[in-house]
C-alpha positions as a Markdown table, in Angstrom:
| # | Residue | x | y | z |
|---|---|---|---|---|
| 1 | Met | 87.9 | 141.3 | 120.2 |
| 2 | Glu | 85.2 | 141.8 | 117.7 |
| 3 | Tyr | 88.3 | 142.2 | 115.3 |
| 4 | Leu | 89.5 | 139.0 | 116.2 |
| 5 | Glu | 86.3 | 137.5 | 115.5 |
| 6 | Asp | 85.9 | 139.0 | 112.4 |
| 7 | Ile | 89.5 | 137.6 | 111.3 |
| 8 | Leu | 88.7 | 134.2 | 112.3 |
| 9 | Ile | 85.6 | 134.1 | 110.1 |
| 10 | Leu | 87.5 | 135.2 | 107.3 |
| 11 | Val | 90.5 | 132.9 | 107.6 |
| 12 | Thr | 87.8 | 130.1 | 108.2 |
| 13 | Arg | 86.0 | 131.1 | 105.1 |
| 14 | Ala | 88.9 | 131.1 | 103.0 |
| 15 | Ala | 90.2 | 127.7 | 104.2 |
| 16 | Ile | 86.6 | 126.4 | 103.4 |
| 17 | Leu | 87.1 | 127.6 | 99.9 |
| 18 | Ile | 90.3 | 126.2 | 99.5 |
| 19 | Phe | 89.3 | 122.8 | 100.9 |
| 20 | Glu | 86.1 | 122.7 | 98.7 |
| 21 | Cys | 87.9 | 123.8 | 95.8 |
| 22 | Ile | 90.7 | 120.9 | 96.7 |
| 23 | Gly | 88.0 | 118.5 | 96.9 |
| 24 | Val | 86.3 | 119.2 | 93.7 |
| 25 | Gly | 89.5 | 119.6 | 91.7 |
| 26 | Val | 90.6 | 116.0 | 93.3 |
| 27 | Ile | 87.2 | 114.2 | 92.3 |
| 28 | Thr | 87.1 | 115.9 | 88.9 |
| 29 | Phe | 90.8 | 114.8 | 88.1 |
| 30 | Ser | 90.1 | 111.2 | 89.4 |
| 31 | Gly | 86.8 | 111.0 | 87.3 |
| 32 | Leu | 88.9 | 111.9 | 84.4 |
| 33 | Gln | 91.6 | 109.6 | 85.0 |
| 34 | Gly | 88.9 | 107.1 | 85.4 |
| 35 | Ile | 87.5 | 107.3 | 82.2 |
| 36 | Val | 90.9 | 107.3 | 80.3 |
| 37 | Asn | 91.9 | 103.9 | 82.3 |
| 38 | Tyr | 88.3 | 102.5 | 81.4 |
| 39 | Ile | 88.9 | 103.4 | 77.7 |
| 40 | Arg | 92.4 | 101.7 | 78.2 |
| 41 | Arg | 90.8 | 98.8 | 79.9 |
| 42 | Lys | 93.3 | 99.1 | 82.8 |
| 43 | Pro | 92.3 | 96.4 | 85.6 |
| 44 | Asn | 92.5 | 98.4 | 88.5 |
| 45 | Thr | 90.3 | 101.5 | 87.2 |
| 46 | Arg | 87.7 | 100.9 | 89.9 |
| 47 | Leu | 90.2 | 101.0 | 92.8 |
| 48 | Ile | 92.0 | 104.0 | 91.5 |
| 49 | Leu | 88.9 | 106.0 | 90.8 |
| 50 | Ala | 87.5 | 104.7 | 94.1 |
| 51 | Lys | 90.5 | 106.0 | 95.9 |
| 52 | Gly | 90.3 | 109.4 | 94.1 |
| 53 | Leu | 86.7 | 110.2 | 95.1 |
| 54 | Ser | 87.5 | 109.1 | 98.7 |
| 55 | Met | 90.3 | 111.6 | 98.8 |
| 56 | Gly | 88.1 | 114.2 | 97.5 |
| 57 | Leu | 85.5 | 113.5 | 99.7 |
| 58 | Glu | 87.8 | 114.0 | 102.7 |
| 59 | Phe | 88.6 | 117.4 | 101.6 |
| 60 | Lys | 85.0 | 118.3 | 101.2 |
| 61 | Leu | 84.5 | 116.7 | 104.7 |
| 62 | Gly | 87.1 | 118.9 | 105.9 |
| 63 | Gly | 85.4 | 122.0 | 104.6 |
| 64 | Glu | 82.0 | 121.2 | 106.1 |
| 65 | Ile | 83.8 | 120.4 | 109.5 |
| 66 | Leu | 85.3 | 123.8 | 109.3 |
| 67 | Arg | 82.1 | 125.5 | 108.4 |
| 68 | Thr | 80.8 | 124.4 | 111.7 |
| 69 | Val | 83.0 | 127.3 | 113.4 |
| 70 | Ile | 81.1 | 130.0 | 111.7 |
| 71 | Ile | 77.6 | 129.0 | 112.2 |
| 72 | Arg | 75.5 | 131.0 | 113.9 |
| 73 | Asp | 71.9 | 129.5 | 114.0 |
| 74 | Met | 70.1 | 126.2 | 114.6 |
| 75 | Ser | 68.9 | 125.5 | 111.1 |
| 76 | Glu | 72.5 | 125.8 | 109.6 |
| 77 | Ile | 74.1 | 123.5 | 112.2 |
| 78 | Ile | 71.2 | 121.1 | 111.3 |
| 79 | Met | 72.0 | 121.3 | 107.5 |
| 80 | Val | 75.9 | 121.1 | 108.3 |
| 81 | Gly | 75.3 | 118.2 | 110.3 |
| 82 | Ala | 73.5 | 116.4 | 107.6 |
| 83 | Ile | 75.8 | 117.0 | 105.1 |
| 84 | Ile | 78.6 | 115.8 | 107.5 |
| 85 | Ile | 76.7 | 112.8 | 108.1 |
| 86 | Leu | 75.9 | 112.1 | 104.4 |
| 87 | Arg | 79.5 | 112.6 | 103.4 |
| 88 | Thr | 81.0 | 110.4 | 106.2 |
| 89 | Ile | 78.5 | 107.6 | 105.2 |
| 90 | Leu | 79.8 | 108.2 | 101.4 |
| 91 | Ala | 83.4 | 107.9 | 102.4 |
| 92 | Val | 82.9 | 105.0 | 104.5 |
| 93 | Leu | 81.0 | 103.3 | 101.5 |
| 94 | Ile | 83.7 | 104.2 | 99.3 |
| 95 | Asn | 86.3 | 102.7 | 101.6 |
| 96 | Leu | 84.4 | 99.5 | 101.9 |
| 97 | Glu | 84.5 | 99.5 | 98.1 |
| 98 | Ile | 88.3 | 100.1 | 98.2 |
| 99 | Lys | 89.1 | 97.3 | 100.5 |
| 100 | Asn | 86.8 | 94.9 | 98.3 |
| 101 | Glu | 88.4 | 96.2 | 95.1 |
| 102 | Asp | 92.0 | 95.8 | 96.4 |
| 103 | Gln | 91.3 | 92.4 | 97.8 |
| 104 | Glu | 90.1 | 91.5 | 94.3 |
| 105 | Tyr | 93.0 | 93.0 | 92.4 |
| 106 | Glu | 95.4 | 91.2 | 94.7 |
| 107 | Phe | 93.5 | 87.7 | 94.3 |
| 108 | Ser | 93.4 | 88.2 | 90.5 |
| 109 | His | 97.3 | 89.1 | 90.5 |
| 110 | Gln | 98.0 | 86.2 | 92.5 |
| 111 | Arg | 96.1 | 83.9 | 90.2 |
| 112 | Gly | 98.0 | 85.3 | 87.2 |
| 113 | Glu | 101.4 | 84.5 | 89.0 |
| 114 | Glu | 100.1 | 80.8 | 89.9 |
| 115 | Lys | 99.3 | 80.4 | 86.2 |
| 116 | Glu | 102.9 | 81.5 | 85.0 |
| 117 | Gly | 104.2 | 78.6 | 87.2 |
| 118 | Pro | 107.7 | 78.6 | 88.7 |
| 119 | Gly | 109.7 | 77.7 | 85.4 |
| 120 | Asp | 108.1 | 80.4 | 83.3 |
| 121 | Ser | 110.2 | 83.6 | 85.0 |
| 122 | Arg | 110.4 | 86.3 | 82.9 |
| 123 | Pro | 113.1 | 89.2 | 82.9 |
């Protein structure tokens, strides 16, 4: 039975590491993509950046949830709980920003189509 617990701990630690690395990679890639899009002055830069940050935070949050499997004492539980709460709040705020940016982006595109008018169709 002790061997099964050791295997569970090893698998969980590996999964946590994988999730954390993927989260860091997604956030880094999104940040670099955001810089490039900002330099190119793309109108949906903030939306793309926010979506990437949200996805990266979801992976990091998944790693923290997995971490709860191998926690042994109360101080670790409190620490992980605080991290989970903080990351969840960040994810919610970023998702609100995504909704806001998405609505603004759609609104600006609709206004652009209205300016062209029905006779200004382009191939």
